[in-house]
N, C-alpha and C positions, 0 to 999 in steps of 0.2 A: 534584509528582507526577512519577514517572518512567515511561518507556515500558516495556511488558512485553516488548519485543524484547530477547532476551538474546544471541543469536548475531549476529555481524556479517553483513550481507548483502553478498555479493561479486559477484553478477550482477544485471543489471536484472530487476526483477519486472514482470510484465504485469498489467494490469487484468483482472479476471474477466469483464467485460462487453464489452471491446473489446481492440484490440492496443496501446493506448497504455501508456506507462510508468506503473506504479502509484505513487501519491503517498500513499495512505492504506491502513491495514490495519484491518479491523473484526473484533474478537473477539466472536463471536455466542454468546448463551446456549445452553448444552447442548454447547458445544465447537465448534471449527472456526474458520477464518479466511476472510475475503473480502478481496480486494485491489481497490482502486478508483483510477482516475485522478481528477484534479480534477473533471472534468465529471460523471462518474457518482457521485462522492462527494456533490457538490451535489444531484444528482437524487435520491439515495436516503437522504440524511442524516436527514431527518425520520423515515422508517420505521425506520432502523437504531436511532436513539436511542429511539424509541417501543418497540422490541422489547427494549430493555435491552442492546444491543450497546455495547461499548467501542471507540471509534474513535481511532486514533492516526496522526499523520503519520509517514511513513517518512523515514529520514535522507536528506538530499540526496546524500550520497556513495555511494548505491547504484549510480548510473550508472557504466558502464564506458567508458573512453576507447577508441573504435574507430578512431582515426586510424592510418594506416599509418606505422610508424616508419622505413621504408626511404626515405621521401621526403626 
């Protein structure tokens, strides 16, 4: 099975419940997406699956390197 993500993600995405980096995307019935960090994914996983949402892990390479190149 392949991920429904078709466009490459170029900037870090944030969890819809907190400021942490998103690790999962949930496609909810009726349309729309929710992004979750690992903590909130574990906390809401049962409810998401019960509602018929499709949940996928985000690619690890979503993160952007923020180190200063001038150093």
